Biopython code that builds the backbone (N, CA, C, O; Angstrom):
import numpy as np
from Bio.PDB.StructureBuilder import StructureBuilder

atoms = [
    (1, "MET", "N", (45.900, 143.321, 87.975)),
    (1, "MET", "CA", (46.028, 141.743, 88.041)),
    (1, "MET", "C", (47.574, 141.419, 88.107)),
    (1, "MET", "O", (48.419, 141.968, 87.400)),
    (2, "PHE", "N", (47.765, 140.665, 88.845)),
    (2, "PHE", "CA", (49.076, 140.151, 89.106)),
    (2, "PHE", "C", (49.402, 138.961, 88.339)),
    (2, "PHE", "O", (48.563, 138.061, 88.291)),
    (3, "VAL", "N", (50.535, 138.836, 87.719)),
    (3, "VAL", "CA", (50.981, 137.580, 86.939)),
    (3, "VAL", "C", (52.250, 137.231, 87.483)),
    (3, "VAL", "O", (53.219, 137.988, 87.419)),
    (4, "TRP", "N", (52.277, 135.941, 88.096)),
    (4, "TRP", "CA", (53.581, 135.479, 89.026)),
    (4, "TRP", "C", (54.567, 134.820, 88.010)),
    (4, "TRP", "O", (54.149, 133.928, 87.272)),
    (5, "HIS", "N", (55.899, 135.249, 87.952)),
    (5, "HIS", "CA", (56.821, 134.749, 87.065)),
    (5, "HIS", "C", (57.944, 134.024, 87.956)),
    (5, "HIS", "O", (58.257, 134.444, 89.070)),
    (6, "GLU", "N", (58.389, 133.146, 87.491)),
    (6, "GLU", "CA", (59.447, 132.327, 88.103)),
    (6, "GLU", "C", (60.608, 132.004, 87.393)),
    (6, "GLU", "O", (60.414, 131.473, 86.299)),
    (7, "TYR", "N", (61.844, 132.203, 87.763)),
    (7, "TYR", "CA", (63.062, 132.198, 87.021)),
    (7, "TYR", "C", (64.008, 131.336, 87.651)),
    (7, "TYR", "O", (64.014, 131.161, 88.869)),
    (8, "GLU", "N", (64.920, 130.713, 86.754)),
    (8, "GLU", "CA", (65.838, 129.856, 87.502)),
    (8, "GLU", "C", (67.057, 130.456, 88.083)),
    (8, "GLU", "O", (67.928, 129.729, 88.561)),
    (9, "ASN", "N", (67.184, 131.944, 88.064)),
    (9, "ASN", "CA", (68.300, 132.422, 88.592)),
    (9, "ASN", "C", (67.987, 134.021, 88.603)),
    (9, "ASN", "O", (66.964, 134.433, 88.056)),
    (10, "ALA", "N", (68.929, 134.940, 89.265)),
    (10, "ALA", "CA", (68.789, 136.338, 89.251)),
    (10, "ALA", "C", (69.042, 136.987, 87.962)),
    (10, "ALA", "O", (68.436, 138.000, 87.611)),
    (11, "ALA", "N", (70.053, 136.328, 87.168)),
    (11, "ALA", "CA", (70.341, 136.904, 85.864)),
    (11, "ALA", "C", (69.135, 136.656, 84.926)),
    (11, "ALA", "O", (68.912, 137.547, 84.106)),
    (12, "GLU", "N", (68.380, 135.643, 84.930)),
    (12, "GLU", "CA", (67.209, 135.522, 84.087)),
    (12, "GLU", "C", (66.287, 136.279, 84.427)),
    (12, "GLU", "O", (65.537, 136.616, 83.511)),
    (13, "ALA", "N", (66.005, 136.795, 85.747)),
    (13, "ALA", "CA", (65.172, 137.655, 86.087)),
    (13, "ALA", "C", (65.452, 138.938, 85.888)),
    (13, "ALA", "O", (64.542, 139.751, 85.725)),
    (14, "ALA", "N", (66.672, 139.270, 85.874)),
    (14, "ALA", "CA", (67.053, 140.719, 85.464)),
    (14, "ALA", "C", (66.909, 141.020, 83.954)),
    (14, "ALA", "O", (66.562, 142.096, 83.468)),
    (15, "GLN", "N", (67.264, 139.780, 83.235)),
    (15, "GLN", "CA", (67.142, 139.997, 81.691)),
    (15, "GLN", "C", (65.539, 140.145, 81.355)),
    (15, "GLN", "O", (65.167, 140.916, 80.471)),
    (16, "SER", "N", (64.671, 139.403, 82.074)),
    (16, "SER", "CA", (63.251, 139.592, 81.739)),
    (16, "SER", "C", (62.804, 140.794, 82.140)),
    (16, "SER", "O", (62.068, 141.366, 81.336)),
    (17, "LEU", "N", (63.063, 141.402, 83.268)),
    (17, "LEU", "CA", (62.650, 142.764, 83.643)),
    (17, "LEU", "C", (63.135, 143.835, 82.547)),
    (17, "LEU", "O", (62.419, 144.740, 82.119)),
    (18, "ALA", "N", (64.567, 143.572, 82.128)),
    (18, "ALA", "CA", (65.055, 144.572, 81.098)),
    (18, "ALA", "C", (64.222, 144.454, 79.885)),
    (18, "ALA", "O", (63.869, 145.467, 79.281)),
    (19, "ASP", "N", (63.883, 143.243, 79.488)),
    (19, "ASP", "CA", (62.949, 143.171, 78.297)),
    (19, "ASP", "C", (61.639, 143.939, 78.446)),
    (19, "ASP", "O", (61.200, 144.709, 77.592)),
    (20, "ALA", "N", (61.111, 143.683, 79.500)),
    (20, "ALA", "CA", (59.743, 144.419, 79.841)),
    (20, "ALA", "C", (59.765, 145.796, 79.942)),
    (20, "ALA", "O", (58.820, 146.499, 79.585)),
    (21, "VAL", "N", (60.872, 146.248, 80.443)),
    (21, "VAL", "CA", (61.030, 147.687, 80.636)),
    (21, "VAL", "C", (61.258, 148.532, 79.322)),
    (21, "VAL", "O", (60.788, 149.641, 79.068)),
    (22, "ALA", "N", (62.128, 147.713, 78.508)),
    (22, "ALA", "CA", (62.439, 148.119, 77.316)),
    (22, "ALA", "C", (61.185, 148.198, 76.214)),
    (22, "ALA", "O", (61.030, 149.084, 75.373)),
    (23, "ASP", "N", (60.368, 147.080, 76.433)),
    (23, "ASP", "CA", (59.218, 147.024, 75.799)),
    (23, "ASP", "C", (58.269, 148.433, 76.245)),
    (23, "ASP", "O", (57.721, 149.130, 75.391)),
    (24, "ALA", "N", (58.196, 148.679, 77.555)),
    (24, "ALA", "CA", (57.399, 149.889, 77.766)),
    (24, "ALA", "C", (57.988, 151.164, 77.274)),
    (24, "ALA", "O", (57.291, 152.081, 76.839)),
    (25, "LEU", "N", (59.406, 151.208, 77.357)),
    (25, "LEU", "CA", (59.829, 152.599, 77.006)),
    (25, "LEU", "C", (59.867, 152.594, 75.561)),
    (25, "LEU", "O", (59.881, 153.740, 75.113)),
    (26, "GLN", "N", (59.888, 151.706, 74.703)),
    (26, "GLN", "CA", (59.624, 151.669, 73.464)),
    (26, "GLN", "C", (58.274, 152.140, 72.936)),
    (26, "GLN", "O", (58.128, 152.836, 71.931)),
    (27, "GLY", "N", (57.233, 151.650, 73.783)),
    (27, "GLY", "CA", (56.019, 151.995, 73.606)),
    (27, "GLY", "C", (55.540, 153.522, 73.657)),
    (27, "GLY", "O", (54.770, 154.075, 72.872)),
    (28, "ALA", "N", (56.234, 154.108, 74.859)),
    (28, "ALA", "CA", (56.261, 155.515, 74.955)),
    (28, "ALA", "C", (56.966, 156.169, 73.854)),
    (28, "ALA", "O", (56.392, 157.095, 73.281)),
    (29, "LEU", "N", (58.074, 155.828, 73.502)),
    (29, "LEU", "CA", (58.765, 156.503, 72.432)),
    (29, "LEU", "C", (57.935, 156.469, 71.129)),
    (29, "LEU", "O", (57.939, 157.474, 70.418)),
    (30, "ASP", "N", (57.259, 155.435, 70.789)),
    (30, "ASP", "CA", (56.467, 155.250, 69.505)),
    (30, "ASP", "C", (55.086, 156.188, 69.788)),
    (30, "ASP", "O", (54.568, 156.756, 68.827)),
    (31, "GLU", "N", (54.604, 156.305, 70.922)),
    (31, "GLU", "CA", (53.525, 157.148, 71.289)),
    (31, "GLU", "C", (53.603, 158.446, 71.374)),
    (31, "GLU", "O", (52.739, 159.217, 70.958)),
    (32, "LYS", "N", (54.733, 158.786, 71.963)),
    (32, "LYS", "CA", (54.771, 160.277, 72.586)),
    (32, "LYS", "C", (56.129, 160.846, 72.154)),
    (32, "LYS", "O", (56.330, 162.042, 72.362)),
    (33, "GLY", "N", (57.142, 160.051, 71.533)),
    (33, "GLY", "CA", (58.453, 160.452, 71.152)),
    (33, "GLY", "C", (59.281, 160.518, 71.884)),
    (33, "GLY", "O", (60.382, 160.820, 71.424)),
    (34, "GLY", "N", (59.137, 160.229, 73.623)),
    (34, "GLY", "CA", (60.059, 160.350, 74.314)),
    (34, "GLY", "C", (59.541, 159.533, 75.585)),
    (34, "GLY", "O", (58.402, 159.068, 75.632)),
    (35, "ALA", "N", (60.511, 159.396, 76.648)),
    (35, "ALA", "CA", (60.090, 158.595, 77.884)),
    (35, "ALA", "C", (60.876, 158.949, 78.974)),
    (35, "ALA", "O", (61.956, 159.502, 78.769)),
    (36, "VAL", "N", (60.437, 158.679, 80.270)),
    (36, "VAL", "CA", (61.298, 158.985, 81.222)),
    (36, "VAL", "C", (61.131, 157.752, 82.175)),
    (36, "VAL", "O", (60.035, 157.222, 82.361)),
    (37, "LEU", "N", (62.391, 157.297, 82.814)),
    (37, "LEU", "CA", (62.291, 156.039, 83.516)),
    (37, "LEU", "C", (63.028, 156.586, 84.944)),
    (37, "LEU", "O", (64.070, 157.238, 84.898)),
    (38, "ALA", "N", (62.434, 156.278, 86.067)),
    (38, "ALA", "CA", (62.914, 156.379, 87.331)),
    (38, "ALA", "C", (63.151, 155.206, 87.846)),
    (38, "ALA", "O", (62.305, 154.312, 87.862)),
    (39, "VAL", "N", (64.524, 155.074, 88.398)),
    (39, "VAL", "CA", (64.914, 153.776, 88.885)),
    (39, "VAL", "C", (65.411, 153.881, 90.342)),
    (39, "VAL", "O", (65.916, 154.910, 90.791)),
    (40, "SER", "N", (65.233, 152.735, 91.057)),
    (40, "SER", "CA", (65.750, 152.793, 92.298)),
    (40, "SER", "C", (67.290, 152.433, 92.376)),
    (40, "SER", "O", (67.872, 151.893, 91.434)),
    (41, "GLY", "N", (67.946, 152.790, 93.639)),
    (41, "GLY", "CA", (69.263, 152.699, 93.679)),
    (41, "GLY", "C", (69.618, 151.253, 94.600)),
    (41, "GLY", "O", (68.770, 150.373, 94.746)),
    (42, "GLY", "N", (70.676, 151.188, 95.048)),
    (42, "GLY", "CA", (71.035, 150.077, 95.762)),
    (42, "GLY", "C", (71.730, 148.901, 94.819)),
    (42, "GLY", "O", (71.846, 148.943, 93.594)),
    (43, "ARG", "N", (72.089, 148.018, 95.560)),
    (43, "ARG", "CA", (72.769, 146.941, 94.719)),
    (43, "ARG", "C", (71.976, 146.052, 93.921)),
    (43, "ARG", "O", (72.422, 145.577, 92.876)),
    (44, "SER", "N", (70.542, 145.736, 94.458)),
    (44, "SER", "CA", (69.689, 144.926, 93.640)),
    (44, "SER", "C", (69.690, 145.280, 92.287)),
    (44, "SER", "O", (69.930, 144.318, 91.557)),
    (45, "PRO", "N", (69.524, 146.219, 91.778)),
    (45, "PRO", "CA", (69.254, 146.465, 90.337)),
    (45, "PRO", "C", (70.456, 146.592, 89.324)),
    (45, "PRO", "O", (70.354, 147.083, 88.199)),
    (46, "ILE", "N", (71.668, 146.055, 89.907)),
    (46, "ILE", "CA", (72.849, 146.191, 89.107)),
    (46, "ILE", "C", (72.481, 145.295, 87.701)),
    (46, "ILE", "O", (72.385, 145.733, 86.554)),
    (47, "ALA", "N", (72.333, 144.095, 88.109)),
    (47, "ALA", "CA", (72.185, 143.159, 86.890)),
    (47, "ALA", "C", (71.029, 143.513, 85.903)),
    (47, "ALA", "O", (71.028, 143.158, 84.724)),
    (48, "PHE", "N", (70.079, 144.221, 86.477)),
    (48, "PHE", "CA", (69.196, 144.736, 85.493)),
    (48, "PHE", "C", (69.495, 146.023, 84.662)),
    (48, "PHE", "O", (69.046, 146.259, 83.540)),
    (49, "PHE", "N", (70.166, 146.662, 85.254)),
    (49, "PHE", "CA", (70.689, 147.990, 84.752)),
    (49, "PHE", "C", (71.777, 147.434, 83.631)),
    (49, "PHE", "O", (71.766, 147.923, 82.501)),
    (50, "ASN", "N", (72.512, 146.619, 83.912)),
    (50, "ASN", "CA", (73.468, 146.190, 82.891)),
    (50, "ASN", "C", (72.949, 145.574, 81.651)),
    (50, "ASN", "O", (73.526, 145.718, 80.574)),
    (51, "ALA", "N", (71.678, 144.769, 81.819)),
    (51, "ALA", "CA", (71.018, 144.153, 80.602)),
    (51, "ALA", "C", (70.172, 145.278, 79.994)),
    (51, "ALA", "O", (70.071, 145.321, 78.768)),
    (52, "LEU", "N", (69.583, 146.153, 80.727)),
    (52, "LEU", "CA", (68.920, 147.437, 80.082)),
    (52, "LEU", "C", (69.786, 148.008, 79.310)),
    (52, "LEU", "O", (69.435, 148.147, 78.139)),
    (53, "SER", "N", (70.981, 148.442, 79.658)),
    (53, "SER", "CA", (71.957, 149.364, 79.000)),
    (53, "SER", "C", (72.278, 148.910, 77.546)),
    (53, "SER", "O", (72.790, 149.656, 76.711)),
    (54, "GLN", "N", (71.932, 147.636, 77.328)),
    (54, "GLN", "CA", (72.294, 147.241, 75.987)),
    (54, "GLN", "C", (71.204, 147.068, 74.882)),
    (54, "GLN", "O", (71.395, 146.662, 73.736)),
    (55, "LYS", "N", (70.103, 147.427, 75.409)),
    (55, "LYS", "CA", (68.735, 147.414, 74.550)),
    (55, "LYS", "C", (68.955, 148.369, 73.480)),
    (55, "LYS", "O", (69.700, 149.344, 73.583)),
    (56, "ASP", "N", (68.180, 148.011, 72.287)),
    (56, "ASP", "CA", (68.325, 148.996, 71.241)),
    (56, "ASP", "C", (67.044, 149.913, 71.327)),
    (56, "ASP", "O", (65.937, 149.576, 70.906)),
    (57, "LEU", "N", (67.322, 151.040, 71.889)),
    (57, "LEU", "CA", (66.374, 151.925, 71.901)),
    (57, "LEU", "C", (66.690, 153.286, 71.445)),
    (57, "LEU", "O", (67.884, 153.539, 71.285)),
    (58, "ASP", "N", (65.809, 154.222, 71.204)),
    (58, "ASP", "CA", (66.127, 155.739, 70.766)),
    (58, "ASP", "C", (66.437, 156.447, 72.162)),
    (58, "ASP", "O", (65.674, 157.293, 72.629)),
    (59, "TRP", "N", (67.647, 156.028, 72.814)),
    (59, "TRP", "CA", (68.171, 156.487, 74.102)),
    (59, "TRP", "C", (68.398, 157.938, 74.218)),
    (59, "TRP", "O", (68.453, 158.507, 75.308)),
    (60, "LYS", "N", (68.522, 158.497, 73.143)),
    (60, "LYS", "CA", (68.639, 160.111, 73.294)),
    (60, "LYS", "C", (67.360, 160.950, 73.646)),
    (60, "LYS", "O", (67.355, 162.117, 74.039)),
    (61, "ASN", "N", (66.156, 160.044, 73.406)),
    (61, "ASN", "CA", (64.850, 160.480, 73.835)),
    (61, "ASN", "C", (64.312, 159.973, 75.045)),
    (61, "ASN", "O", (63.135, 160.192, 75.333)),
    (62, "VAL", "N", (65.195, 159.199, 75.911)),
    (62, "VAL", "CA", (64.828, 158.924, 77.112)),
    (62, "VAL", "C", (65.474, 159.326, 78.309)),
    (62, "VAL", "O", (66.674, 159.120, 78.492)),
    (63, "GLY", "N", (64.690, 159.926, 79.188)),
    (63, "GLY", "CA", (65.214, 160.574, 80.305)),
    (63, "GLY", "C", (65.365, 159.619, 81.326)),
    (63, "GLY", "O", (64.506, 158.742, 81.424)),
    (64, "ILE", "N", (66.533, 159.653, 82.277)),
    (64, "ILE", "CA", (66.402, 158.683, 83.180)),
    (64, "ILE", "C", (66.916, 159.429, 84.625)),
    (64, "ILE", "O", (67.929, 160.127, 84.684)),
    (65, "THR", "N", (66.113, 159.174, 85.652)),
    (65, "THR", "CA", (66.190, 159.723, 87.014)),
    (65, "THR", "C", (66.185, 158.690, 87.990)),
    (65, "THR", "O", (66.097, 157.509, 87.654)),
    (66, "LEU", "N", (66.277, 159.061, 89.210)),
    (66, "LEU", "CA", (66.234, 158.415, 90.352)),
    (66, "LEU", "C", (64.934, 158.342, 91.191)),
    (66, "LEU", "O", (64.316, 159.377, 91.440)),
    (67, "ALA", "N", (64.539, 157.215, 91.598)),
    (67, "ALA", "CA", (63.224, 157.319, 92.420)),
    (67, "ALA", "C", (63.618, 157.679, 93.932)),
    (67, "ALA", "O", (62.785, 158.139, 94.714)),
    (68, "ASP", "N", (64.837, 157.455, 94.253)),
    (68, "ASP", "CA", (65.383, 157.812, 95.577)),
    (68, "ASP", "C", (66.957, 157.914, 95.363)),
    (68, "ASP", "O", (67.645, 157.317, 94.534)),
    (69, "GLU", "N", (67.366, 158.895, 96.402)),
    (69, "GLU", "CA", (68.774, 159.171, 96.419)),
    (69, "GLU", "C", (69.280, 159.563, 97.780)),
    (69, "GLU", "O", (68.553, 160.098, 98.617)),
    (70, "ARG", "N", (70.467, 159.298, 97.962)),
    (70, "ARG", "CA", (71.162, 159.748, 99.251)),
    (70, "ARG", "C", (71.841, 160.924, 98.889)),
    (70, "ARG", "O", (72.454, 161.007, 97.825)),
    (71, "ILE", "N", (71.758, 162.013, 99.860)),
    (71, "ILE", "CA", (72.415, 163.379, 99.947)),
    (71, "ILE", "C", (73.821, 163.272, 100.228)),
    (71, "ILE", "O", (74.267, 163.651, 101.311)),
    (72, "VAL", "N", (74.663, 162.707, 99.190)),
    (72, "VAL", "CA", (75.974, 162.460, 99.307)),
    (72, "VAL", "C", (76.613, 162.856, 98.210)),
    (72, "VAL", "O", (75.903, 163.108, 97.237)),
    (73, "PRO", "N", (77.965, 162.998, 98.087)),
    (73, "PRO", "CA", (78.581, 163.566, 96.659)),
    (73, "PRO", "C", (78.465, 162.264, 95.878)),
    (73, "PRO", "O", (78.391, 161.143, 96.380)),
    (74, "THR", "N", (78.459, 162.581, 94.508)),
    (74, "THR", "CA", (78.331, 161.569, 93.717)),
    (74, "THR", "C", (79.280, 160.511, 93.569)),
    (74, "THR", "O", (78.925, 159.464, 93.027)),
    (75, "ASN", "N", (80.538, 160.673, 94.023)),
    (75, "ASN", "CA", (81.711, 159.878, 94.058)),
    (75, "ASN", "C", (81.585, 159.154, 95.286)),
    (75, "ASN", "O", (82.469, 158.313, 95.451)),
    (76, "HIS", "N", (80.837, 159.236, 96.079)),
    (76, "HIS", "CA", (80.640, 158.467, 97.398)),
    (76, "HIS", "C", (80.168, 157.025, 97.235)),
    (76, "HIS", "O", (79.393, 156.783, 96.310)),
    (77, "ALA", "N", (80.539, 156.103, 98.000)),
    (77, "ALA", "CA", (80.194, 154.922, 97.539)),
    (77, "ALA", "C", (78.563, 154.421, 97.924)),
    (77, "ALA", "O", (78.135, 153.296, 97.669)),
    (78, "ASP", "N", (77.927, 155.297, 98.459)),
    (78, "ASP", "CA", (76.601, 155.160, 98.789)),
    (78, "ASP", "C", (75.735, 155.955, 97.823)),
    (78, "ASP", "O", (74.511, 155.976, 97.948)),
    (79, "SER", "N", (76.357, 156.586, 96.890)),
    (79, "SER", "CA", (75.612, 157.377, 95.907)),
    (79, "SER", "C", (74.836, 156.720, 94.958)),
    (79, "SER", "O", (75.441, 156.058, 94.115)),
    (80, "ASN", "N", (73.485, 156.772, 94.914)),
    (80, "ASN", "CA", (72.777, 156.112, 93.752)),
    (80, "ASN", "C", (73.087, 156.656, 92.297)),
    (80, "ASN", "O", (73.031, 155.940, 91.297)),
    (81, "THR", "N", (73.408, 157.949, 92.284)),
    (81, "THR", "CA", (73.943, 158.413, 91.010)),
    (81, "THR", "C", (74.965, 157.779, 90.562)),
    (81, "THR", "O", (74.968, 157.354, 89.407)),
    (82, "GLY", "N", (75.954, 157.615, 91.354)),
    (82, "GLY", "CA", (77.144, 156.994, 90.899)),
    (82, "GLY", "C", (76.972, 155.559, 90.423)),
    (82, "GLY", "O", (77.605, 155.107, 89.469)),
    (83, "LEU", "N", (76.065, 154.846, 91.149)),
    (83, "LEU", "CA", (75.613, 153.429, 90.806)),
    (83, "LEU", "C", (74.831, 153.625, 89.322)),
    (83, "LEU", "O", (75.036, 152.703, 88.532)),
    (84, "VAL", "N", (74.097, 154.545, 88.926)),
    (84, "VAL", "CA", (73.368, 154.440, 87.883)),
    (84, "VAL", "C", (74.396, 154.885, 86.740)),
    (84, "VAL", "O", (74.334, 154.360, 85.628)),
    (85, "ARG", "N", (75.225, 155.745, 87.007)),
    (85, "ARG", "CA", (76.113, 156.138, 85.955)),
    (85, "ARG", "C", (77.104, 154.910, 85.648)),
    (85, "ARG", "O", (77.391, 154.643, 84.481)),
    (86, "GLU", "N", (77.571, 154.238, 86.626)),
    (86, "GLU", "CA", (78.278, 153.088, 86.382)),
    (86, "GLU", "C", (77.738, 151.676, 85.646)),
    (86, "GLU", "O", (78.370, 150.926, 84.902)),
    (87, "TYR", "N", (76.546, 151.590, 86.045)),
    (87, "TYR", "CA", (75.779, 150.347, 85.517)),
    (87, "TYR", "C", (74.768, 150.610, 84.556)),
    (87, "TYR", "O", (74.451, 149.671, 83.826)),
    (88, "LEU", "N", (74.184, 151.736, 84.410)),
    (88, "LEU", "CA", (73.025, 151.999, 83.314)),
    (88, "LEU", "C", (73.546, 152.758, 82.346)),
    (88, "LEU", "O", (73.565, 152.368, 81.179)),
    (89, "LEU", "N", (74.064, 154.020, 82.757)),
    (89, "LEU", "CA", (74.290, 154.878, 81.630)),
    (89, "LEU", "C", (75.643, 154.518, 80.816)),
    (89, "LEU", "O", (76.634, 155.247, 80.861)),
    (90, "LYS", "N", (75.586, 153.425, 80.134)),
    (90, "LYS", "CA", (76.574, 152.882, 79.422)),
    (90, "LYS", "C", (76.177, 152.108, 78.212)),
    (90, "LYS", "O", (74.973, 152.135, 77.956)),
    (91, "ASN", "N", (76.840, 151.519, 77.527)),
    (91, "ASN", "CA", (76.730, 150.769, 76.297)),
    (91, "ASN", "C", (75.748, 151.692, 75.370)),
    (91, "ASN", "O", (76.045, 152.839, 75.037)),
    (92, "LYS", "N", (74.758, 151.152, 75.069)),
    (92, "LYS", "CA", (73.612, 151.769, 74.183)),
    (92, "LYS", "C", (72.920, 153.083, 74.913)),
    (92, "LYS", "O", (72.634, 154.139, 74.347)),
    (93, "ALA", "N", (72.702, 152.732, 76.437)),
    (93, "ALA", "CA", (71.935, 153.663, 77.121)),
    (93, "ALA", "C", (72.902, 154.780, 77.729)),
    (93, "ALA", "O", (72.518, 155.522, 78.634)),
    (94, "ALA", "N", (74.160, 154.851, 77.183)),
    (94, "ALA", "CA", (75.091, 155.967, 77.306)),
    (94, "ALA", "C", (74.412, 157.346, 76.711)),
    (94, "ALA", "O", (74.715, 158.442, 77.184)),
    (95, "ALA", "N", (73.650, 157.226, 75.841)),
    (95, "ALA", "CA", (72.903, 158.330, 74.945)),
    (95, "ALA", "C", (71.840, 158.858, 75.667)),
    (95, "ALA", "O", (71.371, 159.940, 75.314)),
    (96, "ALA", "N", (71.290, 158.132, 76.831)),
    (96, "ALA", "CA", (70.134, 158.586, 77.531)),
    (96, "ALA", "C", (70.344, 160.196, 77.994)),
    (96, "ALA", "O", (71.456, 160.723, 78.022)),
    (97, "VAL", "N", (69.204, 160.830, 78.322)),
    (97, "VAL", "CA", (69.378, 162.050, 79.302)),
    (97, "VAL", "C", (69.258, 161.905, 80.676)),
    (97, "VAL", "O", (68.202, 161.582, 81.220)),
    (98, "TRP", "N", (70.407, 162.156, 81.322)),
    (98, "TRP", "CA", (70.530, 162.005, 82.690)),
    (98, "TRP", "C", (69.828, 163.144, 83.485)),
    (98, "TRP", "O", (70.117, 164.307, 83.201)),
    (99, "ILE", "N", (68.925, 162.881, 84.462)),
    (99, "ILE", "CA", (68.165, 163.863, 84.956)),
    (99, "ILE", "C", (68.599, 163.854, 86.399)),
    (99, "ILE", "O", (67.818, 163.251, 87.135)),
    (100, "PRO", "N", (69.769, 164.435, 87.037)),
    (100, "PRO", "CA", (70.010, 164.312, 88.365)),
    (100, "PRO", "C", (69.287, 164.821, 89.488)),
    (100, "PRO", "O", (68.865, 165.968, 89.343)),
    (101, "MET", "N", (69.050, 164.275, 90.528)),
    (101, "MET", "CA", (68.411, 164.570, 91.577)),
    (101, "MET", "C", (69.305, 165.306, 92.703)),
    (101, "MET", "O", (68.845, 166.159, 93.462)),
    (102, "VAL", "N", (70.419, 164.937, 92.707)),
    (102, "VAL", "CA", (71.389, 165.464, 93.637)),
    (102, "VAL", "C", (72.711, 165.907, 92.688)),
    (102, "VAL", "O", (73.130, 165.169, 91.797)),
    (103, "GLU", "N", (73.195, 166.970, 92.945)),
    (103, "GLU", "CA", (74.648, 167.338, 92.476)),
    (103, "GLU", "C", (75.519, 167.925, 93.655)),
    (103, "GLU", "O", (74.995, 168.624, 94.523)),
    (104, "ASP", "N", (76.906, 167.612, 93.658)),
    (104, "ASP", "CA", (77.723, 167.948, 94.567)),
    (104, "ASP", "C", (77.290, 167.977, 96.228)),
    (104, "ASP", "O", (77.580, 168.732, 97.156)),
    (105, "GLY", "N", (76.449, 166.761, 96.104)),
    (105, "GLY", "CA", (76.043, 166.618, 97.637)),
    (105, "GLY", "C", (74.804, 167.223, 97.980)),
    (105, "GLY", "O", (74.306, 167.057, 99.093)),
    (106, "LYS", "N", (74.296, 167.885, 97.128)),
    (106, "LYS", "CA", (73.064, 168.725, 97.425)),
    (106, "LYS", "C", (71.990, 168.491, 96.395)),
    (106, "LYS", "O", (72.169, 168.311, 95.190)),
    (107, "LEU", "N", (70.684, 168.524, 97.143)),
    (107, "LEU", "CA", (69.442, 168.520, 96.271)),
    (107, "LEU", "C", (69.471, 169.406, 95.154)),
    (107, "LEU", "O", (69.819, 170.566, 95.375)),
    (108, "LYS", "N", (69.193, 169.094, 94.088)),
    (108, "LYS", "CA", (69.191, 170.198, 92.845)),
    (108, "LYS", "C", (68.182, 170.789, 93.040)),
    (108, "LYS", "O", (67.166, 170.169, 93.355)),
    (109, "PRO", "N", (68.189, 172.205, 92.903)),
    (109, "PRO", "CA", (66.856, 172.945, 93.145)),
    (109, "PRO", "C", (65.900, 173.020, 92.054)),
    (109, "PRO", "O", (64.745, 173.401, 92.240)),
    (110, "ASN", "N", (66.374, 172.649, 90.863)),
    (110, "ASN", "CA", (65.479, 172.757, 89.698)),
    (110, "ASN", "C", (64.987, 171.398, 89.226)),
    (110, "ASN", "O", (64.305, 171.220, 88.217)),
    (111, "TYR", "N", (65.411, 170.456, 90.072)),
    (111, "TYR", "CA", (64.989, 168.991, 89.806)),
    (111, "TYR", "C", (63.373, 168.796, 89.342)),
    (111, "TYR", "O", (63.074, 168.404, 88.214)),
    (112, "ILE", "N", (62.574, 169.063, 90.179)),
    (112, "ILE", "CA", (61.141, 168.982, 89.908)),
    (112, "ILE", "C", (60.656, 169.683, 88.502)),
    (112, "ILE", "O", (60.038, 169.057, 87.641)),
    (113, "PRO", "N", (60.991, 170.952, 88.399)),
    (113, "PRO", "CA", (60.552, 171.573, 87.219)),
    (113, "PRO", "C", (61.330, 170.913, 86.005)),
    (113, "PRO", "O", (60.691, 170.839, 84.955)),
    (114, "MET", "N", (62.465, 170.486, 86.013)),
    (114, "MET", "CA", (63.178, 169.824, 84.741)),
    (114, "MET", "C", (62.381, 168.545, 84.601)),
    (114, "MET", "O", (62.054, 168.236, 83.455)),
    (115, "LEU", "N", (62.049, 167.818, 85.519)),
    (115, "LEU", "CA", (61.370, 166.553, 85.280)),
    (115, "LEU", "C", (60.049, 166.712, 84.670)),
    (115, "LEU", "O", (59.717, 166.106, 83.651)),
    (116, "LEU", "N", (59.289, 167.543, 85.312)),
    (116, "LEU", "CA", (57.897, 167.748, 84.771)),
    (116, "LEU", "C", (58.149, 168.607, 83.259)),
    (116, "LEU", "O", (57.174, 168.562, 82.509)),
    (117, "SER", "N", (59.123, 169.229, 82.847)),
    (117, "SER", "CA", (59.181, 169.587, 81.400)),
    (117, "SER", "C", (59.514, 168.626, 80.662)),
    (117, "SER", "O", (59.098, 168.723, 79.508)),
    (118, "ILE", "N", (60.232, 167.552, 80.946)),
    (118, "ILE", "CA", (60.396, 166.397, 79.967)),
    (118, "ILE", "C", (59.302, 165.509, 80.007)),
    (118, "ILE", "O", (59.084, 164.775, 79.043)),
    (119, "MET", "N", (58.593, 165.492, 81.005)),
    (119, "MET", "CA", (57.244, 164.651, 80.946)),
    (119, "MET", "C", (56.298, 165.222, 80.269)),
    (119, "MET", "O", (55.291, 164.515, 80.215)),
    (120, "ARG", "N", (56.206, 166.303, 79.684)),
    (120, "ARG", "CA", (55.025, 166.843, 79.080)),
    (120, "ARG", "C", (55.215, 166.558, 77.614)),
    (120, "ARG", "O", (54.357, 166.903, 76.802)),
]
sb = StructureBuilder()
sb.init_structure("model")
sb.init_model(0)
sb.init_chain("A")
sb.init_seg("    ")
for serial, (resi, resn, name, xyz) in enumerate(atoms, 1):
    if name == "N":
        sb.init_residue(resn, " ", resi, " ")
    sb.init_atom(name, np.array(xyz, "f"), 0.0, 1.0, " ", f" {name:<3s}", serial, name[0])
structure = sb.get_structure()
């Protein structure tokens, strides 16, 4: 079922999305003691990342990874890892567990097993 939401501006939409994601993460934390969040990169989610980073969650039990990444060094302007580090892994979310897909411009060889071990 789809529910249509309308917002006055992008900041309001980002805050609403952050509220919904924080609620879902809290539900997983309550039920399973941990959660994994996969986010997309690009410039569009920056306001959402900023809002989510300020939520009161047990961040040390939340794993964060990427749904997509470019195979570039993490300090490259097009790196989604760099974007997540700058805009999401800060404030209260600085305590989250970062699960990198790419390191030093190369696909991390143990990425999938690491992700699966956290999800169990």
